[in-house]
DOLOTOR-790525 format. One record per residue (C-alpha): x, y, z; residue number from 1; residue in three letters. Coordinates in Angstrom, 3 decimals, padded with zeros to 6 digits. Layout:
N
+----------+----------+----------+-------+-------+
|     east |    north |       up | marse | volum |
+----------+----------+----------+-------+-------+
|        X |        Y |        Z |   NUM |   ALA |
...
+----------+----------+----------+-------+-------+
# end
This chain:
314
+----------+----------+----------+-------+-------+
|     east |    north |       up | marse | volum |
+----------+----------+----------+-------+-------+
|  003.969 |  003.589 | -001.251 |     1 |   MET |
|  007.340 |  004.312 | -001.567 |     2 |   ASN |
|  009.310 |  003.827 | -004.976 |     3 |   GLN |
|  011.636 |  001.207 | -005.127 |     4 |   GLY |
|  015.205 |  001.391 | -006.533 |     5 |   ALA |
|  016.006 |  000.305 | -010.100 |     6 |   HIS |
|  018.837 | -002.325 | -009.966 |     7 |   PRO |
|  021.228 | -000.030 | -011.797 |     8 |   GLU |
|  020.395 |  002.786 | -009.220 |     9 |   GLU |
|  020.855 |  000.235 | -006.093 |    10 |   LEU |
|  023.715 |  001.257 | -004.060 |    11 |   PRO |
|  026.525 | -001.373 | -003.601 |    12 |   ALA |
|  026.293 | -000.858 |  000.162 |    13 |   GLU |
|  022.759 | -002.117 |  000.219 |    14 |   VAL |
|  023.883 | -005.541 | -001.544 |    15 |   LEU |
|  026.579 | -005.735 |  000.899 |    16 |   ASP |
|  024.352 | -005.036 |  003.975 |    17 |   ASP |
|  022.100 | -008.018 |  002.709 |    18 |   VAL |
|  024.983 | -010.162 |  002.302 |    19 |   ALA |
|  026.126 | -009.471 |  006.060 |    20 |   SER |
|  022.567 | -010.223 |  007.392 |    21 |   VAL |
|  021.716 | -013.426 |  005.440 |    22 |   VAL |
|  025.330 | -014.690 |  005.417 |    23 |   GLY |
|  025.491 | -015.235 |  001.566 |    24 |   ALA |
|  026.694 | -013.226 | -001.344 |    25 |   GLU |
|  023.589 | -011.771 | -003.358 |    26 |   VAL |
|  023.547 | -011.340 | -007.211 |    27 |   THR |
|  021.053 | -009.241 | -008.901 |    28 |   LEU |
|  019.271 | -011.079 | -011.704 |    29 |   LEU |
|  016.312 | -009.200 | -012.946 |    30 |   SER |
|  013.486 | -006.887 | -011.946 |    31 |   ARG |
|  010.226 | -008.720 | -011.188 |    32 |   LEU |
|  006.708 | -007.847 | -012.958 |    33 |   PRO |
|  003.964 | -006.393 | -011.244 |    34 |   GLY |
|  003.645 | -004.239 | -008.042 |    35 |   GLY |
|  003.483 | -000.583 | -007.784 |    36 |   VAL |
|  006.512 |  000.118 | -005.876 |    37 |   ASN |
|  008.888 | -000.962 | -008.701 |    38 |   GLY |
|  011.369 | -002.265 | -006.118 |    39 |   GLY |
|  010.995 | -006.023 | -006.358 |    40 |   ALA |
|  014.167 | -007.629 | -007.804 |    41 |   MET |
|  014.935 | -011.267 | -008.231 |    42 |   ARG |
|  018.377 | -012.242 | -006.661 |    43 |   VAL |
|  020.586 | -015.271 | -006.430 |    44 |   GLN |
|  022.146 | -016.309 | -003.232 |    45 |   LEU |
|  025.336 | -017.899 | -003.146 |    46 |   ALA |
|  024.749 | -021.556 | -003.438 |    47 |   GLY |
|  022.053 | -021.187 | -006.215 |    48 |   GLY |
|  018.652 | -020.126 | -004.165 |    49 |   ALA |
|  016.612 | -017.395 | -005.647 |    50 |   ASN |
|  015.178 | -014.736 | -003.525 |    51 |   ALA |
|  013.216 | -011.502 | -004.007 |    52 |   VAL |
|  014.735 | -008.242 | -002.743 |    53 |   LEU |
|  012.804 | -005.056 | -002.112 |    54 |   LYS |
|  014.911 | -001.998 | -001.129 |    55 |   ALA |
|  013.228 |  001.302 | -000.992 |    56 |   VAL |
|  014.792 |  004.816 |  000.001 |    57 |   PRO |
|  014.637 |  005.600 |  003.815 |    58 |   ARG |
|  011.394 |  007.561 |  004.183 |    59 |   ALA |
|  011.574 |  008.557 |  007.776 |    60 |   HIS |
|  013.496 |  007.671 |  011.090 |    61 |   PRO |
|  011.070 |  004.970 |  011.968 |    62 |   THR |
|  011.135 |  003.259 |  008.469 |    63 |   HIS |
|  013.245 |  000.186 |  009.770 |    64 |   LEU |
|  011.067 | -000.298 |  012.750 |    65 |   ASP |
|  008.030 | -000.431 |  010.480 |    66 |   GLU |
|  009.705 | -003.175 |  008.436 |    67 |   THR |
|  010.623 | -005.066 |  011.389 |    68 |   LEU |
|  006.926 | -004.898 |  012.496 |    69 |   ARG |
|  006.004 | -006.341 |  008.977 |    70 |   ALA |
|  008.465 | -008.904 |  009.432 |    71 |   GLN |
|  006.933 | -010.051 |  012.757 |    72 |   ARG |
|  003.544 | -010.127 |  011.216 |    73 |   VAL |
|  004.844 | -012.471 |  008.457 |    74 |   VAL |
|  006.429 | -014.844 |  010.939 |    75 |   GLU |
|  003.206 | -014.715 |  013.059 |    76 |   HIS |
|  000.825 | -015.571 |  010.132 |    77 |   MET |
|  002.928 | -018.136 |  008.372 |    78 |   ARG |
|  002.754 | -020.212 |  011.572 |    79 |   ARG |
| -000.896 | -020.096 |  011.009 |    80 |   ARG |
| -000.869 | -021.293 |  007.575 |    81 |   GLY |
| -001.287 | -017.881 |  005.867 |    82 |   TYR |
|  000.312 | -018.128 |  002.300 |    83 |   PRO |
|  002.827 | -015.299 |  002.390 |    84 |   THR |
|  006.461 | -015.992 |  001.542 |    85 |   PRO |
|  009.158 | -016.212 |  004.353 |    86 |   ALA |
|  011.268 | -013.199 |  004.948 |    87 |   TRP |
|  014.774 | -014.175 |  004.929 |    88 |   LEU |
|  016.268 | -010.877 |  006.343 |    89 |   GLY |
|  015.609 | -007.233 |  007.170 |    90 |   VAL |
|  018.080 | -004.207 |  007.206 |    91 |   GLY |
|  019.073 | -000.790 |  006.412 |    92 |   ALA |
|  021.755 |  001.259 |  005.172 |    93 |   THR |
|  022.227 |  005.085 |  005.656 |    94 |   ALA |
|  019.928 |  005.523 |  002.320 |    95 |   THR |
|  017.617 |  002.595 |  002.062 |    96 |   HIS |
|  015.515 |  000.099 |  003.992 |    97 |   VAL |
|  015.391 | -003.461 |  002.609 |    98 |   TRP |
|  013.771 | -006.929 |  003.133 |    99 |   HIS |
|  014.658 | -010.201 |  001.596 |   100 |   LEU |
|  012.145 | -013.012 |  000.914 |   101 |   MET |
|  011.627 | -016.313 | -000.515 |   102 |   ASP |
|  010.861 | -016.422 | -004.230 |   103 |   PHE |
|  007.652 | -017.883 | -005.365 |   104 |   VAL |
|  007.588 | -019.326 | -008.938 |   105 |   ASP |
|  004.255 | -017.894 | -009.828 |   106 |   ALA |
|  002.763 | -014.696 | -011.682 |   107 |   ALA |
|  001.203 | -011.644 | -010.492 |   108 |   PRO |
| -002.619 | -011.940 | -010.973 |   109 |   ALA |
| -003.473 | -009.493 | -014.144 |   110 |   PRO |
| -007.041 | -008.912 | -012.981 |   111 |   ASP |
| -009.069 | -010.053 | -010.003 |   112 |   LEU |
| -011.508 | -012.635 | -011.219 |   113 |   THR |
| -014.693 | -014.212 | -009.347 |   114 |   GLN |
| -012.397 | -017.197 | -008.582 |   115 |   SER |
| -009.567 | -015.176 | -007.227 |   116 |   LEU |
| -012.083 | -013.155 | -005.040 |   117 |   ILE |
| -013.326 | -016.331 | -003.646 |   118 |   GLU |
| -010.223 | -017.641 | -002.883 |   119 |   GLN |
| -009.122 | -014.415 | -001.405 |   120 |   LEU |
| -012.245 | -014.604 |  000.826 |   121 |   MET |
| -011.100 | -017.732 |  002.159 |   122 |   GLU |
| -007.538 | -016.382 |  002.786 |   123 |   ILE |
| -008.917 | -013.259 |  004.747 |   124 |   ILE |
| -010.656 | -015.732 |  007.117 |   125 |   GLU |
| -007.239 | -016.919 |  008.154 |   126 |   LEU |
| -006.759 | -013.429 |  009.493 |   127 |   GLN |
| -009.467 | -013.841 |  012.100 |   128 |   ALA |
| -008.308 | -013.079 |  015.598 |   129 |   GLY |
| -004.680 | -013.022 |  014.606 |   130 |   GLN |
| -003.806 | -009.230 |  015.454 |   131 |   ALA |
| -000.268 | -009.362 |  016.659 |   132 |   SER |
|  000.804 | -005.965 |  016.387 |   133 |   GLU |
| -000.535 | -002.573 |  017.573 |   134 |   PRO |
| -000.761 | -000.901 |  013.971 |   135 |   TYR |
| -004.445 | -000.351 |  013.797 |   136 |   ASP |
| -006.062 | -000.016 |  010.404 |   137 |   HIS |
| -009.573 | -000.004 |  011.971 |   138 |   TRP |
| -009.178 |  003.095 |  014.183 |   139 |   SER |
| -007.218 |  004.811 |  011.112 |   140 |   TYR |
| -010.156 |  003.987 |  008.861 |   141 |   ALA |
| -012.531 |  005.784 |  011.108 |   142 |   TRP |
| -010.347 |  008.844 |  011.514 |   143 |   ARG |
| -010.113 |  008.921 |  007.693 |   144 |   VAL |
| -013.938 |  008.579 |  007.122 |   145 |   ALA |
| -014.943 |  010.878 |  010.083 |   146 |   THR |
| -012.028 |  013.497 |  009.708 |   147 |   GLY |
| -011.834 |  013.264 |  013.501 |   148 |   GLN |
| -008.444 |  013.230 |  015.424 |   149 |   GLU |
| -007.865 |  010.549 |  017.871 |   150 |   SER |
| -007.458 |  012.871 |  020.691 |   151 |   ALA |
| -011.376 |  013.928 |  020.125 |   152 |   VAL |
| -012.247 |  010.337 |  020.543 |   153 |   ALA |
| -010.186 |  009.681 |  023.452 |   154 |   GLY |
| -008.019 |  007.263 |  021.622 |   155 |   LEU |
| -004.159 |  006.837 |  022.086 |   156 |   ASP |
| -002.959 |  005.991 |  018.697 |   157 |   PHE |
|  000.458 |  006.665 |  016.986 |   158 |   ASN |
|  000.124 |  007.061 |  013.230 |   159 |   GLU |
|  003.030 |  006.168 |  010.923 |   160 |   THR |
|  004.327 |  009.210 |  008.916 |   161 |   PRO |
|  002.781 |  007.865 |  005.803 |   162 |   GLU |
| -000.741 |  007.247 |  007.426 |   163 |   GLN |
| -000.524 |  010.900 |  008.846 |   164 |   SER |
|  000.447 |  012.304 |  005.346 |   165 |   ARG |
| -002.345 |  010.377 |  003.662 |   166 |   LEU |
| -005.086 |  011.519 |  006.129 |   167 |   ARG |
| -003.985 |  015.183 |  005.966 |   168 |   GLN |
| -004.081 |  014.945 |  002.190 |   169 |   SER |
| -007.697 |  013.372 |  002.487 |   170 |   VAL |
| -008.752 |  016.064 |  004.664 |   171 |   ALA |
| -007.942 |  018.831 |  001.803 |   172 |   ARG |
| -009.902 |  016.897 | -000.873 |   173 |   LEU |
| -012.992 |  019.027 | -000.694 |   174 |   SER |
| -010.767 |  021.882 | -002.270 |   175 |   GLY |
| -010.154 |  019.866 | -005.267 |   176 |   TYR |
| -013.587 |  020.436 | -007.005 |   177 |   SER |
| -017.358 |  020.831 | -006.150 |   178 |   SER |
| -017.918 |  017.220 | -007.540 |   179 |   VAL |
| -015.308 |  015.704 | -005.085 |   180 |   VAL |
| -016.580 |  017.971 | -002.326 |   181 |   SER |
| -020.039 |  016.741 | -002.701 |   182 |   ALA |
| -018.777 |  013.028 | -002.468 |   183 |   LEU |
| -016.636 |  013.883 |  000.708 |   184 |   VAL |
| -019.550 |  015.573 |  002.342 |   185 |   GLU |
| -021.904 |  012.693 |  001.865 |   186 |   ARG |
| -019.399 |  010.241 |  003.017 |   187 |   LEU |
| -018.732 |  012.571 |  006.297 |   188 |   ARG |
| -022.490 |  012.875 |  006.878 |   189 |   LEU |
| -022.887 |  008.931 |  006.735 |   190 |   VAL |
| -020.140 |  008.391 |  009.233 |   191 |   CYS |
| -020.599 |  011.561 |  011.453 |   192 |   ALA |
| -022.209 |  009.650 |  014.258 |   193 |   ASP |
| -020.453 |  006.521 |  014.260 |   194 |   VAL |
| -018.333 |  005.795 |  017.497 |   195 |   PRO |
| -014.779 |  004.926 |  017.259 |   196 |   PRO |
| -013.720 |  001.306 |  017.325 |   197 |   PRO |
| -012.089 | -000.084 |  020.402 |   198 |   ARG |
| -011.173 | -003.585 |  019.396 |   199 |   GLU |
| -008.604 | -004.727 |  016.760 |   200 |   ALA |
| -008.761 | -008.533 |  016.818 |   201 |   PRO |
| -007.776 | -009.464 |  013.222 |   202 |   ASP |
| -004.616 | -009.174 |  011.155 |   203 |   MET |
| -005.215 | -006.890 |  008.341 |   204 |   VAL |
| -003.062 | -007.051 |  005.242 |   205 |   HIS |
| -004.222 | -003.558 |  004.076 |   206 |   ALA |
| -003.219 | -004.135 |  000.239 |   207 |   ASP |
| -004.431 | -007.815 | -000.573 |   208 |   LEU |
| -006.936 | -006.557 | -003.103 |   209 |   SER |
| -004.216 | -005.163 | -005.541 |   210 |   THR |
| -003.936 | -007.852 | -008.149 |   211 |   PRO |
| -000.180 | -007.542 | -008.413 |   212 |   SER |
|  000.125 | -008.522 | -004.650 |   213 |   ASN |
| -001.416 | -011.809 | -005.462 |   214 |   ILE |
|  000.610 | -014.492 | -007.115 |   215 |   LEU |
| -001.212 | -017.164 | -009.150 |   216 |   VAL |
| -000.390 | -020.594 | -010.700 |   217 |   ARG |
| -002.959 | -022.420 | -012.726 |   218 |   ASP |
| -005.638 | -020.247 | -011.400 |   219 |   GLY |
| -004.849 | -020.850 | -007.843 |   220 |   ALA |
| -003.629 | -018.032 | -005.489 |   221 |   VAL |
| -000.140 | -019.714 | -004.199 |   222 |   VAL |
|  000.860 | -016.334 | -002.335 |   223 |   ALA |
|  000.176 | -013.005 | -001.062 |   224 |   VAL |
|  002.803 | -010.414 | -001.053 |   225 |   VAL |
|  003.505 | -006.904 | -000.102 |   226 |   ASP |
|  002.573 | -007.215 |  003.261 |   227 |   ILE |
|  004.849 | -004.217 |  004.410 |   228 |   GLY |
|  001.646 | -002.118 |  005.838 |   229 |   ASN |
| -000.022 | -005.136 |  007.670 |   230 |   ALA |
| -001.273 | -004.701 |  011.039 |   231 |   GLY |
| -004.422 | -005.017 |  013.126 |   232 |   SER |
| -008.019 | -004.299 |  012.952 |   233 |   GLY |
| -010.832 | -006.056 |  011.350 |   234 |   THR |
| -010.517 | -008.389 |  008.186 |   235 |   ARG |
| -013.526 | -006.501 |  006.817 |   236 |   ALA |
| -010.953 | -003.892 |  005.886 |   237 |   THR |
| -009.478 | -006.259 |  003.298 |   238 |   ASP |
| -012.987 | -007.319 |  002.143 |   239 |   LEU |
| -013.885 | -003.683 |  001.672 |   240 |   THR |
| -010.853 | -003.164 | -000.688 |   241 |   ALA |
| -012.142 | -006.315 | -002.708 |   242 |   LEU |
| -015.475 | -004.637 | -002.981 |   243 |   VAL |
| -013.975 | -001.472 | -004.424 |   244 |   TRP |
| -011.876 | -003.311 | -007.034 |   245 |   TYR |
| -014.832 | -005.470 | -007.972 |   246 |   SER |
| -016.655 | -002.551 | -009.472 |   247 |   PHE |
| -014.233 | -002.856 | -012.444 |   248 |   GLN |
| -015.964 | -005.795 | -014.133 |   249 |   ASP |
| -019.774 | -006.189 | -014.353 |   250 |   PRO |
| -019.151 | -010.089 | -014.206 |   251 |   LEU |
| -018.054 | -009.505 | -010.496 |   252 |   LEU |
| -021.407 | -007.945 | -009.435 |   253 |   ASP |
| -022.537 | -011.356 | -007.850 |   254 |   GLY |
| -019.439 | -011.807 | -005.729 |   255 |   VAL |
| -019.580 | -008.400 | -004.623 |   256 |   ARG |
| -023.021 | -008.975 | -003.059 |   257 |   ARG |
| -021.296 | -011.775 | -001.145 |   258 |   ARG |
| -018.531 | -009.497 | -000.125 |   259 |   LEU |
| -020.989 | -006.826 |  001.183 |   260 |   TRP |
| -023.064 | -009.743 |  003.077 |   261 |   THR |
| -019.823 | -010.842 |  004.729 |   262 |   ARG |
| -018.790 | -007.353 |  005.605 |   263 |   ILE |
| -022.204 | -006.493 |  007.276 |   264 |   LEU |
| -021.906 | -009.878 |  009.220 |   265 |   ASP |
| -018.500 | -008.806 |  010.603 |   266 |   LEU |
| -018.957 | -005.218 |  011.324 |   267 |   VAL |
| -022.560 | -004.098 |  011.009 |   268 |   GLY |
| -023.917 | -001.303 |  008.818 |   269 |   TRP |
| -022.113 |  001.505 |  010.558 |   270 |   GLU |
| -018.820 | -000.233 |  010.561 |   271 |   GLY |
| -019.390 | -000.943 |  006.724 |   272 |   ALA |
| -020.011 |  002.616 |  006.105 |   273 |   ALA |
| -016.580 |  003.628 |  007.679 |   274 |   VAL |
| -014.672 |  001.118 |  006.143 |   275 |   LEU |
| -016.303 |  001.988 |  002.588 |   276 |   ALA |
| -015.925 |  005.779 |  003.193 |   277 |   ALA |
| -012.139 |  005.422 |  004.009 |   278 |   ALA |
| -011.638 |  003.159 |  001.014 |   279 |   GLN |
| -013.354 |  005.537 | -001.333 |   280 |   ILE |
| -011.617 |  008.782 |  000.258 |   281 |   LEU |
| -008.142 |  007.051 | -000.151 |   282 |   LEU |
| -008.713 |  006.156 | -003.692 |   283 |   MET |
| -009.847 |  009.643 | -004.343 |   284 |   ILE |
| -006.738 |  010.981 | -003.062 |   285 |   GLU |
| -004.279 |  008.880 | -004.943 |   286 |   VAL |
| -005.127 |  010.098 | -008.653 |   287 |   PRO |
| -005.241 |  013.734 | -007.151 |   288 |   ILE |
| -001.907 |  013.318 | -005.699 |   289 |   ARG |
| -000.508 |  012.020 | -008.686 |   290 |   HIS |
| -002.105 |  014.463 | -011.124 |   291 |   GLY |
| -004.170 |  011.884 | -012.804 |   292 |   ARG |
| -006.919 |  014.334 | -013.158 |   293 |   HIS |
| -008.763 |  012.251 | -015.847 |   294 |   ASP |
| -009.185 |  009.463 | -013.549 |   295 |   VAL |
| -010.973 |  011.386 | -010.764 |   296 |   VAL |
| -014.506 |  011.660 | -012.402 |   297 |   PRO |
| -014.545 |  007.705 | -012.617 |   298 |   GLY |
| -013.349 |  007.236 | -009.136 |   299 |   VAL |
| -016.164 |  009.626 | -007.854 |   300 |   VAL |
| -018.818 |  007.935 | -009.854 |   301 |   LYS |
| -017.614 |  004.630 | -008.377 |   302 |   ARG |
| -017.513 |  006.210 | -004.977 |   303 |   GLY |
| -021.305 |  007.233 | -005.189 |   304 |   HIS |
| -022.173 |  003.715 | -006.635 |   305 |   ARG |
| -020.606 |  001.792 | -003.620 |   306 |   ALA |
| -022.441 |  004.088 | -001.164 |   307 |   LEU |
| -025.700 |  003.490 | -002.884 |   308 |   ASP |
| -025.225 | -000.182 | -002.843 |   309 |   GLU |
| -024.574 | -000.107 |  000.887 |   310 |   LEU |
| -027.428 |  002.266 |  001.523 |   311 |   ASN |
| -029.741 | -000.334 | -000.053 |   312 |   ALA |
| -028.544 | -002.941 |  002.394 |   313 |   LEU |
| -029.261 | -000.780 |  005.347 |   314 |   ARG |
+----------+----------+----------+-------+-------+
# end
């Protein structure tokens, strides 16, 4: 994910651009807690209303187009009762891309609990049949899991620059260590004969399981945010991410079994294997990329455990 700008680093022209798009002067108030981007800032619009501004440096030529795509997903899903805040505006300067959304008076979840996962499972059901943008996380997961290119499978799919970078980074994981290489090989073998998916019926959030992207009040999920990477595919993608995070707490073993059952109902064992493999590979890539080498053994162990559990359900 892109790193957001600190308020003191945000160029004045970004605030000027926001004001010109939304038609109101914008005043920075404070940085909001949670999130990995570090770019969420509470702002006040002229007239007193609070909002949230996320501004990140332009990463590539299509960055604004991707943000506009996310805005369309937000508008589509909100019409169907999906609990994500309204986007008030989107724009870009020469250096930054930004979006402004409604402020929700709730706190990021510190951890995923059984109750929160159960609520998220219900929210994910709202994504059924709601694919509205040709940004296919399902096909991408298959390419990550199998190591195959779209052209090999006869697919016509355009990756975003970030997707391409991540997939290429995953392809180099085996060179990190023999332990990582053994897990990569195990995952590749499991997925080797799985054909590419050809349908993408659901909306996919793609980062719903990250606790800080879930806003909670009095134990209830009131909003899900950080929808910038949302697209299409199977909602089992988001359920698989919940499986991954459920390993952090033994008290979540029971709800994880229900997650596995729902995933298998949606995509079958081979589909579940592809989604699990992609999740594991991407989760290994993150600490290696950031130089957090002490974390890698635990991630590898969790990857084997997830695959063991899935194999037991075959």
